[in-house]
C-alpha positions in Angstrom: -5.6 7.6 50.4 -7.7 7.4 47.0 -6.3 6.1 43.7 -9.7 7.3 42.1 -10.4 10.7 40.4 -13.9 12.2 39.7 -14.3 14.2 37.4 -18.2 14.6 36.6 -17.5 15.9 32.9 -15.8 12.9 31.5 -17.9 10.8 33.5 -20.9 12.3 31.2 -18.9 11.7 28.3 -18.3 8.3 28.8 -21.6 7.6 29.6 -23.2 9.4 26.6 -20.7 7.6 23.9 -21.5 4.5 25.9 -25.4 4.8 25.1 -25.0 6.5 21.7 -22.7 2.9 20.5 -19.5 5.6 19.8 -17.3 4.5 22.2 -17.1 1.8 25.4 -18.9 -1.1 24.8 -20.7 -0.9 21.7 -23.3 -3.5 20.7 -21.4 -3.3 17.2 -18.1 -4.6 16.1 -15.8 -1.5 16.6 -12.3 -0.7 14.9 -8.8 -0.2 15.9 -6.5 2.0 14.8 -3.9 0.9 12.2 -1.1 2.2 9.8 -0.2 0.7 6.2 2.7 1.5 3.9 4.6 -0.3 1.4 8.4 -0.9 1.2 10.0 -2.2 -2.0 8.0 -4.9 -3.6 5.8 -5.4 0.0 2.8 -3.6 1.6 3.1 -3.5 5.3 -0.4 -3.4 7.8 0.2 -2.8 11.0 -3.0 -2.8 13.5 -3.5 -2.2 17.3 -4.9 -4.7 19.0 -3.7 -4.5 22.8 -5.3 -6.8 25.5 -6.2 -9.3 22.6 -5.9 -13.1 22.9 -3.8 -13.9 19.6 -6.6 -17.4 19.0 -9.4 -14.8 18.8 -8.4 -13.3 16.0 -9.3 -14.1 12.8 -7.8 -12.7 9.6 -9.7 -13.9 5.8 -9.6 -12.6 2.4 -12.3 -12.9 0.4 -12.2 -11.6 -3.1 -10.0 -8.7 -2.7 -11.7 -7.7 1.1 -9.8 -8.6 3.5 -11.1 -9.1 7.2 -9.6 -9.2 10.1 -11.5 -9.9 13.4 -10.7 -9.9 17.4 -12.6 -10.0 20.3 -11.1 -8.5 24.0 -12.9 -9.3 26.8 -13.0 -8.7 30.1 -14.7 -11.3 33.0 -15.2 -9.9 36.1 -15.9 -12.5 39.0 -19.1 -12.0 40.8 -17.7 -10.8 44.1 -15.8 -8.1 41.7 -16.9 -4.1 42.7 -15.9 -2.9 39.2 -15.2 1.0 39.9 -14.4 1.8 36.2 -14.2 0.4 33.2 -13.2 2.5 30.5 -11.1 0.3 27.8 -12.9 -1.0 24.5 -14.4 -4.6 24.9 -16.3 -6.9 22.2 -15.9 -7.5 19.2 -13.5 -5.3 16.6 -13.5 -5.1 13.1 -12.1 -3.7 10.6 -12.5 -4.4 6.2 -9.6 -3.4 3.7 -10.2 -3.5 -0.1 -7.3 -4.7 -1.2 -5.7 -4.1 -4.4 -5.5 -6.8 -7.4 -2.0 -5.9 -7.5 -1.3 -7.3 -4.8 -0.8 -11.3 -3.6 -3.3 -12.4 -0.9 -2.2 -16.4 -1.0 1.0 -14.7 0.6 -0.3 -12.7 3.2 2.2 -13.1 6.0 0.5 -12.8 9.7 2.6 -11.8 13.3 1.4 -10.7 16.3 3.5 -9.0 18.7 3.3 -6.6 22.1 -0.3 -6.2 20.9 -0.2 -5.2 17.3 -0.9 -7.6 14.5 1.2 -7.3 11.2 0.4 -8.3 8.3 3.5 -8.3 5.1 1.3 -8.5 1.5 3.6 -9.6 -1.4 3.0 -7.4 -4.5 1.6 -9.3 -7.3 4.8 -10.7 -10.0 2.5 -9.8 -12.9 2.3 -6.0 -10.7 5.9 -5.7 -10.8 8.0 -3.2 -13.3 9.3 -5.5 -15.7 11.9 -4.3 -17.8 11.8 -4.6 -21.4 13.9 -6.0 -24.1 13.7 -4.0 -27.0 15.0 -6.2 -30.0 17.6 -5.1 -32.9 17.9 -5.9 -36.9 19.9 -8.9 -36.5 21.3 -7.8 -40.2 23.3 -5.6 -39.4 24.0 -2.5 -40.7 22.6 -1.6 -44.0 23.7 0.2 -46.7 21.9 3.3 -48.0 22.9 3.7 -51.8 22.3 7.2 -53.2 24.1 9.9 -55.4 25.2 12.3 -53.4 28.6 13.8 -53.5 30.8 14.0 -50.1 29.9 17.8 -49.2 34.5 18.9 -50.4 34.3 18.1 -53.6 30.7 19.8 -54.1 32.4 22.5 -52.9 34.7 22.5 -55.3 33.1 21.5 -58.6 30.9 24.0 -57.8 33.9 26.3 -58.2 35.0 24.6 -61.4 33.6 24.9 -65.0 31.6 21.2 -65.9 32.4 20.6 -68.9 29.8 21.8 -71.4 29.5 25.1 -69.6 32.5 27.4 -70.5 32.2 30.9 -69.2 30.7 33.4 -72.0 33.2 35.6 -73.0 31.9 39.4 -73.6 
């Protein structure tokens, strides 16, 4: 019983990708998929690196560029007859441009079950701050004027003023 299946078009596509450098074992560094999101005062980045030796992962930050590098390799023995080799091998690299609002000096990184997780806190200077509003120290201020209360005004408009007598007819 054979475990292999034959698909000539699939093999042709894989060969084409390898020759054109779009997959398989490319000569230059390859990228890897990631998810990134913000939760409260922290940013999280999850990078898929299955089969990568954690000791081969290199994480650096220079200015506002976070660079992740890793390597995965399969070394066949001399006596091995490789039947299928579809898993990407070689160097993997990804660069992330990080905002100055993030604290790159406090990045936490962990690698678990083929996923590299980066936890990047928001920098203190970028967090929203409540601004205190100062109040006058003198308390209430009295404004003096010559106006009359509205009920007094209504009565005085009806009553004759001294020196203003109604004209007789």
